[in-house]
Legacy VTK file of the C-alpha trace (Angstrom):
# vtk DataFile Version 3.0
C-alpha trace
ASCII
DATASET POLYDATA
POINTS 89 float
-47.122 -4.622 -30.351
-45.300 -4.987 -33.642
-44.783 -8.547 -34.983
-41.390 -9.461 -36.354
-40.185 -12.736 -37.787
-36.598 -13.844 -37.393
-35.097 -16.577 -39.563
-32.767 -18.527 -37.290
-31.837 -21.376 -39.611
-31.930 -21.102 -43.415
-32.344 -24.892 -43.690
-35.457 -24.892 -41.508
-38.881 -24.803 -43.142
-40.222 -21.224 -43.077
-43.645 -22.306 -41.812
-42.051 -23.257 -38.464
-40.101 -20.044 -37.923
-40.767 -18.292 -34.590
-42.569 -14.976 -34.321
-41.388 -12.260 -31.936
-43.542 -9.354 -30.817
-42.195 -6.442 -28.774
-44.299 -3.923 -26.870
-42.638 -0.575 -27.637
-43.825 1.068 -24.410
-42.673 -1.599 -21.931
-40.073 -3.578 -23.890
-41.880 -6.819 -22.974
-41.594 -9.538 -25.613
-43.710 -12.474 -26.696
-42.258 -15.372 -28.662
-44.496 -17.785 -30.571
-42.667 -20.971 -31.557
-43.245 -24.523 -32.775
-42.005 -27.380 -30.615
-41.910 -30.834 -32.149
-39.855 -32.204 -29.296
-41.761 -32.109 -26.054
-40.814 -30.196 -22.916
-41.547 -32.302 -19.839
-44.235 -34.376 -21.565
-45.908 -31.541 -23.491
-47.254 -32.431 -26.926
-46.011 -31.064 -30.244
-47.570 -27.811 -31.436
-47.352 -24.031 -31.289
-46.514 -22.407 -27.958
-45.860 -18.909 -26.683
-44.110 -17.380 -23.730
-43.306 -13.881 -22.628
-40.568 -12.049 -20.812
-39.652 -8.574 -19.724
-36.561 -6.929 -21.158
-33.423 -8.525 -19.683
-35.277 -11.512 -18.190
-35.730 -15.139 -19.156
-39.103 -16.321 -20.538
-41.836 -17.387 -18.122
-42.004 -21.180 -17.753
-43.901 -23.202 -18.793
-44.850 -21.915 -22.232
-48.568 -21.611 -22.997
-49.925 -24.125 -25.533
-50.076 -26.341 -27.473
-52.027 -24.638 -30.254
-52.788 -26.017 -33.712
-51.583 -22.890 -35.539
-49.123 -20.077 -34.926
-51.973 -17.609 -35.410
-54.063 -19.136 -32.620
-51.026 -19.076 -30.294
-50.359 -15.435 -31.174
-54.011 -14.429 -30.667
-53.994 -16.112 -27.241
-50.821 -14.229 -26.296
-52.235 -10.890 -27.442
-55.508 -11.438 -25.595
-53.722 -12.371 -22.356
-51.042 -9.699 -22.535
-53.115 -6.712 -23.595
-53.112 -3.713 -21.309
-56.777 -2.913 -21.876
-59.222 -1.979 -19.143
-60.770 -5.461 -19.329
-58.293 -6.866 -16.814
-55.579 -7.764 -19.306
-51.880 -7.822 -18.568
-51.757 -11.423 -17.314
-48.769 -12.073 -19.503
LINES 1 90
89 0 1 2 3 4 5 6 7 8 9 10 11 12 13 14 15 16 17 18 19 20 21 22 23 24 25 26 27 28 29 30 31 32 33 34 35 36 37 38 39 40 41 42 43 44 45 46 47 48 49 50 51 52 53 54 55 56 57 58 59 60 61 62 63 64 65 66 67 68 69 70 71 72 73 74 75 76 77 78 79 80 81 82 83 84 85 86 87 88
């Protein structure tokens, strides 16, 4: 997977920008994002969700994590295609 950052709003603080990672072999994507407004009672923090090319993200997002790095590491560990039973993304 190759991480990419996308600046959606120039007025938004850069430390809260989302991170997108795309698997070049499958086209599956992971988005790590900060949510300060809760979804259905979830607390503020870093979340991630995944989707296959042309699909909507899987609900609910995984989280909340204290840092974007910890959310990203959780996504990578769950979505890896290794022989250790990964691919639960």
